C-alpha positions in Angstrom: -89.6 27.2 86.2 -86.8 26.2 88.2 -83.5 28.0 87.2 -81.8 24.6 87.0 -84.1 23.0 84.8 -84.8 26.5 82.5 -80.6 26.4 82.2 -80.4 22.6 81.6 -82.8 23.1 78.8 -80.9 25.7 77.3 -77.8 23.6 77.7 -79.9 20.8 75.4 -80.9 23.4 72.7 -77.4 24.8 72.3 -75.8 21.0 72.1 -78.8 20.1 69.7 -77.3 23.2 67.6 -74.0 22.3 67.7 -74.8 19.0 66.8 -77.0 20.0 63.7 -74.0 22.3 62.7 -71.0 19.6 63.0 -73.4 17.5 61.0 -74.0 19.9 58.2 -70.1 20.6 58.5 -69.5 17.1 58.2 -72.0 16.6 54.9 -70.5 19.8 53.6 -67.0 17.9 53.4 -68.6 14.8 51.4 -69.8 17.0 49.2 -66.7 19.4 48.6 -64.7 15.8 47.8 -66.8 14.9 45.4 -69.1 12.1 47.2 -72.4 13.9 46.6 -74.5 10.7 47.3 -73.0 10.3 50.9 -73.6 13.9 51.0 -77.1 14.0 49.8 -78.1 11.2 52.3 -76.1 13.1 54.9 -78.3 16.2 54.2 -81.9 14.2 53.6 -81.2 12.9 57.6 -80.1 16.3 58.2 -83.2 18.5 56.8 -86.4 17.3 59.1 -84.2 17.9 62.5 -84.2 21.8 61.6 -86.9 23.5 63.1 -89.0 25.3 60.0 -90.0 28.3 62.3 -86.8 29.1 64.4 -84.2 28.0 61.8 -86.1 28.6 58.8 -83.3 30.2 56.8 -81.0 27.3 57.5 -83.9 24.8 56.5 -83.9 26.4 53.1 -79.8 26.1 52.8 -79.8 22.6 53.8 -82.8 22.0 51.3 -80.8 23.5 48.7 -77.6 21.4 49.4 -79.9 18.3 49.1 -81.5 18.9 46.3 -78.1 20.0 44.7 -76.3 16.5 45.6 -79.5 14.7 44.3 -79.2 16.3 41.0 -75.3 15.9 40.3 -76.2 12.3 40.8 -79.3 12.2 38.9 -81.6 11.6 41.4 -83.9 14.1 39.7 -87.3 13.7 42.0 -85.5 13.8 45.0 -83.5 16.8 43.7 -86.7 18.5 42.9 -88.4 17.9 46.4 -85.3 19.5 48.0 -85.4 22.5 45.6 -89.0 23.1 45.8 -88.5 23.6 49.6 -85.1 25.4 49.1 -87.6 28.0 47.4 -90.3 27.2 50.1 -88.1 28.5 53.0 -86.3 31.4 51.2 -83.0 29.8 50.1 -81.3 32.8 48.4 -78.3 31.1 46.2 -78.2 32.5 43.3 -78.2 28.7 41.6 -81.3 27.7 43.1 -83.8 28.7 40.1 -81.7 27.4 37.6 -80.7 24.4 39.3 -84.4 23.7 40.1 -85.3 24.7 36.3 -83.0 22.0 35.2 -84.5 19.4 37.4 -88.0 20.4 36.6 -87.1 20.1 32.8 -85.6 16.9 33.2 -88.6 15.3 35.1 -90.5 17.0 32.0 -92.4 19.6 33.9 -91.9 22.2 31.1 -93.8 24.9 32.3 -93.1 24.5 35.6 -89.4 24.9 34.4 -90.1 27.5 32.2 -91.3 29.8 35.3 -88.0 28.7 37.1 -85.8 30.1 34.1 -87.4 33.3 33.8 -87.0 34.0 37.0 -83.6 33.2 37.0 -83.2 35.5 34.3 -84.6 38.1 36.1 -81.7 38.0 38.3 -79.1 37.3 35.3 -80.5 38.7 32.4 -77.6 38.1 30.1 -77.0 34.5 31.3 -76.8 32.3 28.3 -78.0 29.1 30.4 -81.3 30.8 31.3 -81.7 32.0 27.3 -81.5 28.5 26.3 -83.3 27.2 29.3 -86.3 29.4 27.7 -86.3 28.5 24.6 -85.6 24.6 25.2 -88.7 24.7 27.1 -90.7 26.8 24.9 -89.8 24.2 21.7 -90.3 21.0 23.8 -93.8 22.4 24.2 -94.5 23.1 20.6 -92.4 21.9 17.9 -89.9 19.4 19.5 -93.3 17.1 20.2 -92.6 15.5 17.0 -90.8 12.6 16.7 -88.1 11.8 13.9 -87.6 8.7 11.8 -85.5 6.9 14.2 -87.0 3.7 16.2 -85.7 3.2 19.6 -85.6 0.4 21.6 -83.9 -1.1 24.9 -81.2 -3.8 24.5 -82.5 -7.1 25.6 -78.8 -8.6 26.2 -76.1 -5.5 27.4 -78.4 -4.3 30.0 -78.4 -5.5 33.9 -80.5 -4.2 36.4 -77.5 -1.5 37.5 -76.0 0.8 35.2 -75.1 0.1 31.8 -73.6 2.8 29.2 -71.3 4.3 26.9 -71.1 1.6 24.0 -68.9 1.5 21.3 -68.4 -0.4 18.4 -64.8 -2.3 18.3 -64.5 -3.9 15.3 -65.3 -2.7 11.1 -68.0 -5.5 11.2 -70.2 -3.9 14.0 -70.0 -7.4 15.5 -68.5 -6.1 18.7 -69.4 -3.9 21.3 -67.7 -2.2 24.3 -69.5 -0.8 27.0 -69.3 0.1 30.9 -71.5 -1.5 33.3 -71.4 -1.4 37.2 -73.1 -4.9 37.3 -71.2 -7.2 40.0 -69.0 -9.9 38.2 -69.7 -13.2 39.5 -67.8 -14.5 42.6 -67.1 -10.3 44.2 -68.3 -8.6 46.3 -70.7 -5.2 46.2 -69.3 -2.1 47.5 -70.8 0.7 46.3 -69.1 4.2 45.8 -69.6 7.6 48.4 -70.0 9.1 44.7 -72.5 7.8 43.0 -74.0 5.3 45.3 -73.3 2.5 42.8 -70.1 0.3 41.8 -67.5 1.5 40.0 -68.0 0.8 36.4 -65.9 -1.7 34.7 -65.5 -2.4 31.0 -67.6 -5.0 29.4 -67.6 -6.5 26.2 -69.9 -8.4 23.8 -69.8 -10.2 20.2 -72.5 -11.2 17.7 -72.5 -15.0 17.3 -73.1 -17.2 14.4 -76.7 -16.5 14.3 -76.1 -12.5 14.5 -77.2 -12.7 17.8 -75.5 -10.9 20.5 -73.6 -13.4 23.4 -73.9 -13.0 26.8 -71.4 -9.8 28.0 -68.4 -10.5 29.8 -65.3 -8.5 31.4 -62.5 -7.1 28.7 -59.6 -9.3 29.2 -56.3 -8.0 29.7 -53.8 -6.7 32.3 -55.0 -4.2 34.4 -58.1 -3.0 32.3 -60.5 -3.6 34.9 -59.1 -2.9 38.3 -60.7 -1.4 41.9 -60.9 2.1 40.7 -63.7 3.6 38.0 -63.0 2.6 34.3 -65.2 4.9 32.4 -66.0 5.6 28.5 -63.9 3.7 25.5 -62.9 4.9 22.3 -60.8 3.3 19.8 -58.4 4.0 17.1 -59.3 3.5 13.4 -57.7 0.2 13.3 -59.0 -0.9 16.3 -55.7 -1.8 17.6 -55.7 0.8 20.6 -58.2 1.0 23.1 -58.3 4.5 25.1 -60.5 4.6 28.6 -61.0 6.7 31.4 -59.6 5.8 34.8 -60.6 7.6 38.0 -58.7 6.8 41.4 -58.9 7.2 44.8 -56.0 6.8 46.9 -56.5 7.3 50.8 -60.3 7.8 50.6 -59.3 11.1 48.1 -60.7 11.3 44.8 -57.6 12.3 42.1 -59.8 12.8 39.3 -60.1 11.3 35.9 -57.2 10.4 33.6 -56.9 8.8 30.0 -55.1 6.1 29.8 -54.5 3.6 26.6 -53.9 0.3 25.9 -52.7 -1.7 22.8 -54.3 -5.0 21.0 -52.3 -8.1 22.0 -53.7 -11.2 20.5 -57.3 -11.7 22.1 -56.1 -9.4 25.0 -55.1 -6.1 26.0 -51.6 -4.9 27.1 -51.0 -3.0 30.3 -52.3 0.5 30.1 -50.1 3.6 29.8 -51.2 6.9 30.7 -52.0 9.5 27.9 -50.6 13.1 29.1 -52.5 15.7 27.5 -52.1 18.1 30.4 -48.6 19.1 32.4 -50.8 19.4 35.2 -52.0 16.0 37.2 -54.7 17.7 38.9 -56.4 18.1 35.6 -59.1 15.6 34.6 -59.3 14.8 31.4 -61.7 12.2 30.5 -64.3 10.7 27.5 -61.6 9.9 25.0 -62.8 10.2 21.2 -60.3 9.5 18.3 -61.2 11.3 15.3 -61.9 9.0 12.0 -58.4 9.8 10.3 -56.4 9.3 13.7 -55.0 12.3 14.0 -57.0 14.1 16.8 -57.8 12.9 20.3 -61.1 14.4 21.2 -61.5 14.9 24.9 -63.5 16.4 27.9 -61.8 18.6 30.9 -62.7 21.4 33.2 -59.0 22.9 32.5 -59.1 26.7 32.3 -59.8 28.7 29.3 -63.1 26.8 28.8 -66.3 28.2 28.6 -67.3 27.0 31.8 -68.3 23.6 33.1 -66.7 20.6 31.5 -65.7 21.7 27.9 -64.6 19.2 24.8 -61.1 19.8 23.8 -58.7 18.4 21.7 -54.8 17.4 20.7 -53.2 16.6 17.4 -50.9 13.5 17.3 -47.0 14.4 17.4 -45.2 11.4 17.2 -45.8 9.2 20.0 -47.6 12.1 22.0 -50.2 14.6 21.8 -50.0 18.2 21.3 -51.2 21.3 23.5 -55.0 20.8 24.0 -57.3 23.5 22.0 -60.8 24.2 22.8 -63.6 23.3 20.2 -64.8 26.8 20.6 -68.2 28.1 21.7 -70.1 26.7 18.9 -69.4 23.3 20.8 -69.1 24.4 24.1 -71.2 26.8 26.3 -71.2 27.5 30.0 -73.2 24.3 30.5 -72.0 20.9 30.3 -70.7 19.1 27.2 -69.5 15.5 27.0 -68.9 12.2 25.9 -67.9 12.8 22.4 -67.8 10.0 19.5 -67.0 10.5 16.0 -69.4 8.7 13.1 -66.9 7.6 10.0 -68.1 10.7 7.9 -66.5 13.0 10.5 -70.0 14.1 12.3 -68.9 14.7 15.9 -71.7 13.4 18.2 -71.9 14.8 22.0 -74.0 15.4 24.8 -74.6 18.9 26.6 -77.3 20.3 28.9 -76.1 23.6 27.9 -77.3 23.7 24.5 -81.1 23.6 24.1 -82.5 20.5 25.0 -85.3 18.4 26.3 -83.8 18.0 29.3 -80.6 16.2 31.2 -78.3 15.8 28.6 -79.5 15.8 25.3 -77.1 14.5 21.8 -75.9 16.4 19.4 -74.8 16.3 16.1 -71.8 18.6 14.5 -70.9 18.5 11.4 -67.7 20.4 10.5 -68.1 23.2 7.7 -64.6 23.3 7.3 -61.2 21.4 7.6 -57.9 22.5 8.0 -55.5 22.1 10.6 -56.8 24.4 12.5 -60.0 23.8 14.8 -63.4 23.6 12.5 -66.4 25.7 12.7 -69.5 24.0 13.8 -72.8 23.4 12.5 -75.2 22.0 15.4 -78.2 19.9 15.4 -80.6 18.5 17.7 -80.9 14.7 17.6 -84.1 15.1 19.2 -86.9 12.7 20.4 -87.0 9.3 20.3 -83.1 9.5 20.8 -83.2 12.4 23.0 -85.4 12.5 26.3 -86.5 14.8 29.2 -83.6 12.6 30.8 -79.7 12.0 30.6 -79.3 10.8 26.7 -75.2 10.1 26.0 -72.6 8.1 24.4 -73.6 7.3 20.9 -71.8 5.3 18.9 -72.8 4.6 15.1 -72.5 1.4 13.3 -70.2 1.9 10.3 -72.5 0.3 7.6 -76.1 2.5 8.5 -78.1 4.0 10.4 -78.5 2.3 13.2 -76.3 1.8 16.5 -76.5 2.3 20.4 -76.6 4.7 23.0 -77.2 5.3 26.7 -80.1 7.1 28.6 -81.6 7.2 32.1 -85.0 7.3 31.1 -88.1 5.6 32.4 -85.7 4.5 35.3 -86.9 4.6 38.6 -83.7 5.0 40.1 -81.9 6.9 37.3 -79.9 3.9 36.3 -78.2 4.4 32.9 -79.2 1.4 30.0 -78.0 1.0 26.6 -81.0 1.5 23.8 -80.7 0.6 20.4 -81.6 2.9 17.2 -82.1 2.4 13.5 -84.2 3.9 10.6 -86.7 1.5 9.6 -86.0 0.7 6.3 -89.1 1.1 4.5 -90.0 -1.0 0.9 -90.0 0.7 -1.9 -91.4 -1.3 -4.8 -91.7 -1.0 -8.5 -94.7 -2.9 -10.3 -97.1 -2.5 -13.0 -98.2 -4.6 -15.7 -97.5 -5.3 -19.5 -100.1 -5.6 -22.0 -100.9 -5.6 -25.6 -103.0 -2.7 -27.3 -106.3 -4.4 -26.4 -105.3 -4.5 -23.1 -104.3 -8.7 -23.0 -101.4 -9.1 -20.7 -98.0 -10.2 -22.6 -97.1 -12.9 -20.6 -93.5 -13.6 -22.2 -92.6 -9.8 -21.6 -89.7 -9.2 -19.8 -88.8 -5.6 -17.9 -85.5 -4.9 -18.3 -84.5 -2.5 -15.3 -81.4 0.1 -14.9 -80.6 2.2 -11.9 -78.4 5.2 -11.2 -76.7 3.2 -8.7 -75.1 0.9 -10.2 -78.6 -1.5 -10.6 -78.7 -3.6 -13.8 -81.5 -6.5 -13.4 -84.1 -8.2 -15.8 -87.6 -9.1 -14.1 -90.2 -12.0 -16.2 -93.6 -11.5 -16.1 -96.3 -13.4 -14.7 -98.9 -15.3 -16.4 -101.2 -11.9 -15.7 -98.4 -9.8 -16.9 -97.3 -8.4 -14.0 -93.8 -7.7 -12.6 -92.1 -6.5 -9.3 -89.0 -5.4 -8.0 -87.6 -4.2 -5.0 -86.5 -0.3 -5.5 -83.6 1.5 -3.4 -84.8 5.0 -2.3 -83.2 8.3 -3.6 -82.9 6.5 -7.3 -84.0 7.3 -10.7 -84.4 3.9 -12.8 -85.0 3.2 -16.4 -86.9 0.4 -17.5 -87.4 -1.2 -20.8 -90.1 -4.0 -21.7 -89.6 -6.2 -23.8 -91.1 -9.4 -25.9 -90.5 -10.9 -29.3 -93.3 -9.8 -31.9 -93.8 -6.5 -29.8 -92.3 -3.4 -29.8 -90.2 -2.2 -27.0 -91.4 0.4 -24.4 -89.4 2.6 -22.5 -90.4 4.6 -19.0 -88.2 6.1 -16.4 -89.4 6.6 -12.3 -87.7 8.4 -10.0 -87.4 6.8 -6.3 -87.6 9.2 -3.8 -87.3 8.7 0.3 -91.0 8.4 1.6 -91.2 7.7 5.1 -93.2 4.9 4.3 -93.5 1.5 2.4 -94.4 2.7 -1.0 -95.1 1.2 -4.4 -94.4 3.0 -7.6 -96.9 2.0 -10.2 -95.4 2.1 -14.4 -97.8 0.0 -16.6 -96.2 -0.7 -20.5 -98.8 -1.5 -23.5 -96.9 -3.3 -26.2 -97.6 -3.1 -29.6 -97.2 -6.1 -32.4 -94.9 -5.3 -35.0 -96.9 -7.4 -37.5 -100.5 -5.2 -36.9 -101.5 -1.7 -37.6 -101.6 0.2 -34.4 -103.8 3.1 -33.7 -102.7 6.2 -32.6 -104.8 7.5 -30.0 -105.6 11.1 -29.2 -104.8 12.6 -33.1 -107.0 15.4 -33.9 -107.4 17.5 -36.9 -109.1 20.5 -37.1 -112.6 19.2 -39.2 -112.2 19.1 -43.0 -108.7 20.0 -42.7 -105.0 18.3 -42.5 -104.2 20.9 -40.0 -103.2 19.2 -36.4 -104.6 20.5 -33.2 -103.0 21.3 -30.3 -104.3 18.6 -28.4 -102.7 16.1 -30.6 -99.0 16.9 -29.0 -99.5 14.2 -26.4 -99.9 11.1 -28.7 -97.7 12.4 -31.1 -95.2 12.7 -28.5 -95.8 9.3 -27.3 -95.4 8.0 -30.7 -91.9 10.1 -31.0 -90.8 8.2 -27.6 -91.7 4.6 -28.9 -89.7 5.7 -32.4 -86.8 6.2 -30.0 -87.3 3.1 -28.2 -87.2 1.1 -30.7 -84.5 2.7 -32.5 -84.1 0.0 -35.8 -87.6 -0.3 -37.0 -89.1 2.3 -39.9 -92.7 2.9 -40.1 -95.9 3.7 -42.2 -98.2 6.2 -41.1 -101.6 5.4 -42.5 -104.6 8.1 -42.5 -108.1 6.7 -42.7 -111.4 8.7 -43.4 -115.3 7.4 -43.3 -117.2 7.1 -46.2 -119.2 10.9 -46.0 -117.6 13.1 -49.1 -116.2 11.6 -52.4 -113.5 8.9 -52.6 -111.3 11.6 -54.2 -111.5 14.1 -51.2 -111.3 11.5 -49.1 -107.9 10.3 -50.5 -106.8 13.4 -50.7 -107.8 14.5 -47.3 -106.1 11.1 -45.8 -102.8 11.9 -47.6 -102.1 15.7 -46.3 -103.6 13.8 -42.9 -100.8 11.5 -43.3 -98.1 13.8 -44.2 -98.9 16.6 -41.3 -98.0 13.7 -38.8 -94.9 12.9 -40.5 -94.1 16.4 -40.6 -94.6 16.4 -36.9 -92.1 13.3 -36.5 -89.6 15.2 -38.6 -89.4 18.4 -36.5 -89.0 15.9 -33.4 -85.4 14.6 -34.8 -87.1 11.6 -36.2 -84.6 10.3 -39.8 -86.6 10.6 -42.9 -85.5 7.3 -44.1 -87.8 5.8 -41.1 -91.3 7.4 -41.9 -93.4 7.1 -44.9 -96.8 8.5 -45.4 -99.7 7.2 -46.9 -103.4 8.0 -47.4 -105.9 5.3 -47.6 -109.5 7.2 -47.7 -112.6 5.3 -46.9 -110.4 2.1 -48.6 -109.8 0.1 -46.0 -112.8 0.5 -43.0 -111.9 -1.3 -39.1 -113.0 -4.7 -39.0 -113.6 -5.0 -35.2 -112.1 -7.4 -32.7 -113.0 -8.7 -29.3 -111.3 -6.2 -27.9 -113.6 -3.6 -29.7 -116.7 -5.5 -29.8 -116.7 -5.1 -25.8 -116.5 -1.3 -26.0 -119.6 -1.3 -28.2 -121.8 -4.0 -28.1 -123.6 -3.5 -31.5 -120.7 -4.3 -33.7 -119.9 -7.8 -34.6 -116.6 -9.4 -34.6 -115.0 -9.7 -38.2 -117.6 -7.5 -40.2 -116.0 -4.1 -41.8 -117.8 -1.0 -40.9 -118.1 -0.4 -44.9 -120.6 2.1 -46.2 -123.3 -0.2 -46.7 -122.9 -1.6 -42.8 -122.8 1.6 -41.3 -125.7 2.8 -43.3 -128.4 0.6 -41.4 -127.3 1.5 -37.9 -129.0 4.3 -36.1 -127.8 8.0 -35.7 -125.7 7.3 -32.5 -124.2 4.1 -33.6 -123.6 5.5 -37.2 -121.4 8.6 -35.4 -119.4 6.2 -33.4 -118.7 3.7 -36.4 -117.8 6.6 -38.6 -115.6 7.8 -36.0 -114.1 4.4 -35.4 -113.1 4.6 -39.4 -111.4 8.1 -39.0 -108.4 6.7 -37.5 -104.6 7.3 -38.1 -102.4 4.0 -37.5 -98.4 3.2 -37.9 -97.3 -0.2 -38.8 -93.9 -1.3 -38.8 -92.3 -1.8 -42.4 -88.7 -3.0 -41.0 -86.8 -4.1 -38.1 -83.4 -3.7 -39.4 -82.8 -0.2 -39.7 -79.1 1.0 -39.5 -78.6 -2.5 -38.1 -76.1 -3.7 -41.1 
């Protein structure tokens, strides 16, 4: 080969190498400036130009930088490819396995992520991030497969084909929502950010109309609320008269970081925002404001020194017109990972998103319940909200309506470009129903009856039964009800029922049997030892029903009447029946029923049963209105005779007065 040609080729190779290194340096500078989208695109174009044979180490480094840039802007599929190639070409960056595991977990590849976390743990055995990642994958593959009761749907009005996120209620009636969006306002031109690859965020609002439907969103009005800069997450004072929000400014191509501003409500608009000074050092970013329900503290996110790594959640106490020195929420909340997007529910529960706590992938939403309340930072009990609120993607920016278990949050799940969208969540309101029938002792419906219902939640209602004696009442969960069935000429019957918190529609069936006041009522399940007045233990249930009936009807007095069959002498039968009636009275007395309300009477065999239609339906050999006298029964076969004698051997009660203790 001619020397000049060889020298020329070497010169081209050197120039190509210099050009490649120069391009990598430029991409590195973009990354250092926080222009991650621009840097990622530059690394992506550089990567195929690096030789996989002669520059294997450099190729692995570029692949890592490309993957990391895409990871930061949530382009997780491209990030996964970048990290996969970084491993393939032997990149030795100490964070490679951790970042790769995080992206795999976001992409729902828990088994693969688990292996990467384990490789990272071998390098850093004491790493809390590695331990949380391993346990998160194990739980995602097992116990976290079950979903909670929340139902999640993508909101049809607030979302656009761009990013929409961080919804927050802006009124106590939950009829106004503010949120952030990168959508392009009408009449403006689109210019994407070098940081995210999308337009800067602006603050939008929507409200419910008279038909309870959300209206088309529009830009929030007010002086300098929406500017050429990036406006971030909003929060409101407890009276909704102040709005706190994040602004990220850029001057001469240099990102100045994020800061929190406050604006006051003035009529239908907002006043010019003023900087909320939380730290002395203006180079420290503060973002994602959240006001405590009592208005005493402003919570926010910062990576200022003194934290636990990454971004932490801090708070400052209200001091006159300003704010006190920030205090970190501590290790229960903050981790070596990222904790962001705090918000509050009115009961004091703090919600935030984190990739440092055990989760399904990306940012998960957590609830933090304070376990002590004082002037010092409280301790917290942390709970992952799990599926379907959380997913393998980023889930953040949750807001609860003041009046129940519903609200909105944002997530980039199921989006090809990983753009954020706003989702509605709610716990379905299951139907709990009290229903049943009111019938008489013959099983016939009492169509004129009413059921009075009193609940320990303050409910007082009266339900009229239909012609079939049926009633129905819509109940509330976790409520105890006392129900009293009443009808003129009948004795009252009281029942109680406790409605739980079942995760399905459920009916609580309670039937009532009412006894006519002017008709003797047979007492079921009253048993005596053979030829004796001694009650058997099996009689307790039937006797206790009578105790309850007397308690439900405190103004009646009754006669207990005992009857025998014709077997034996009249004298012996009368004596035995009198003793049995008294045994029942003695039982009632022992249960606290007043003596003045009870009379015992033995009838022996003197009042045989007179069958009615209901009794004849059960025993076809009987005839309506024909008494079961000795003469009649003696003509029956042995089996029928046994049934008839059993019917005559009975204990009844009948009402004597309905005005006891009324006057």
